[in-house]
C-alpha positions as CSV (number, residue, x, y, z in Angstrom):
1,M,0.3,-12.1,14.0
2,I,0.0,-13.9,10.7
3,D,-3.7,-14.2,11.1
4,F,-4.0,-10.4,11.5
5,V,-1.9,-9.7,8.4
6,L,-3.9,-12.2,6.3
7,E,-7.2,-10.7,7.4
8,I,-6.0,-7.3,6.4
9,I,-5.3,-8.5,2.8
10,G,-8.6,-10.3,2.7
11,V,-7.7,-13.9,3.5
12,P,-10.1,-15.5,5.9
13,C,-8.2,-17.0,8.8
14,H,-9.9,-20.2,9.5
15,P,-7.5,-23.1,10.3
16,D,-7.8,-24.7,6.9
17,S,-6.8,-21.5,5.0
18,L,-3.2,-21.9,6.1
19,Y,-3.0,-25.3,4.6
20,Q,-4.6,-24.7,1.2
21,G,-1.6,-22.9,-0.2
22,Y,-3.7,-19.8,-0.9
23,T,-4.6,-21.1,-4.3
24,D,-8.3,-21.4,-3.6
25,P,-10.0,-18.2,-5.0
26,Q,-12.7,-18.7,-2.4
27,L,-10.2,-17.7,0.2
28,Y,-9.8,-14.2,-1.1
29,R,-12.3,-11.3,-1.0
30,Q,-13.8,-10.9,-4.4
31,D,-13.9,-7.1,-4.1
32,I,-10.1,-7.1,-3.8
33,L,-9.7,-9.6,-6.7
34,N,-12.0,-7.6,-9.0
35,A,-10.8,-4.1,-8.0
36,P,-9.2,-2.2,-10.9
37,P,-5.4,-1.9,-10.5
38,T,-4.2,1.2,-8.8
39,D,-1.0,2.3,-7.2
40,G,-2.9,3.8,-4.2
41,L,-0.5,6.7,-4.0
42,W,-2.9,9.6,-4.6
43,G,-5.6,9.0,-2.1
44,D,-8.3,9.2,-4.8
45,D,-10.0,6.9,-7.2
46,R,-7.4,7.1,-10.0
47,T,-6.8,3.7,-11.5
48,D,-3.6,2.6,-13.4
49,E,-5.7,2.9,-16.6
50,D,-6.6,6.5,-15.7
51,Q,-3.0,7.4,-15.1
52,I,-1.5,5.5,-18.0
53,G,-4.2,6.2,-20.5
54,A,-4.5,2.5,-21.6
55,S,-5.6,-0.7,-20.1
56,Y,-3.2,-3.6,-19.4
57,P,-4.8,-5.7,-22.2
58,E,-4.3,-2.8,-24.6
59,L,-0.7,-2.4,-23.5
60,E,0.0,-6.1,-23.9
61,W,-1.4,-5.8,-27.5
62,A,0.9,-2.8,-28.2
63,M,3.8,-4.8,-26.8
64,E,3.1,-7.7,-29.1
65,M,2.7,-5.3,-32.1
66,S,6.1,-3.7,-31.2
67,A,7.7,-7.1,-31.0
68,L,6.4,-7.9,-34.5
69,G,8.1,-4.8,-35.8
70,K,5.0,-2.6,-36.3
71,K,5.4,1.1,-36.4
72,E,3.1,4.1,-35.5
73,A,2.2,4.4,-39.2
74,D,0.6,0.9,-39.2
75,F,-2.2,2.1,-36.9
76,S,-4.9,4.7,-36.7
77,G,-7.5,5.8,-34.1
78,R,-7.3,4.2,-30.6
79,E,-4.8,1.6,-31.8
80,K,-2.4,4.3,-32.8
81,E,-3.0,6.1,-29.5
82,V,-2.3,3.0,-27.4
83,F,0.7,2.1,-29.5
84,L,2.2,5.6,-28.8
85,I,1.4,5.3,-25.1
86,Y,3.2,2.0,-25.0
87,Q,6.2,3.3,-27.0
88,R,6.5,6.4,-24.7
89,F,6.6,4.3,-21.6
90,H,8.9,1.7,-23.1
91,N,11.4,4.3,-24.4
92,A,11.4,6.1,-21.0
93,N,12.2,2.9,-19.2
94,K,14.4,1.1,-21.7
95,H,17.5,2.0,-19.7
96,K,16.2,-0.3,-16.9
97,M,16.2,-3.2,-19.3
98,L,19.5,-2.9,-21.0
99,P,22.7,-4.2,-19.5
100,I,25.2,-1.6,-18.3
C-alpha cells in the first residue's frame, strides 16, 4: 500500500527509495516540485498567487517590512500594493495568532 501512495505523490518506488529518507530530490517528480503553489479547491488553473494577488517572496518581503515597523506611506507602486495585501491578510488572521 505504501508503494501505491508514494507513486501517487510522485516518489518512484524502487527498493532504495524507502531507505534514502526522501531527501534526494531525484526521487521526486520535477513537475510536482516546480509546479506553482495552488490549493486545488477550484478545479481550474488558479494559483495561490492568482488568488492572493502576490507571490510568496513578495509576501515575505512585506512581512519583513511590517516587522521593521514600516507603514503604507513608506511605499508606492507595487511595493505599496503588496504591503497592503499582506496587511489585509495579516489583520484578518491576527485572531489566530493571539493567545485567548
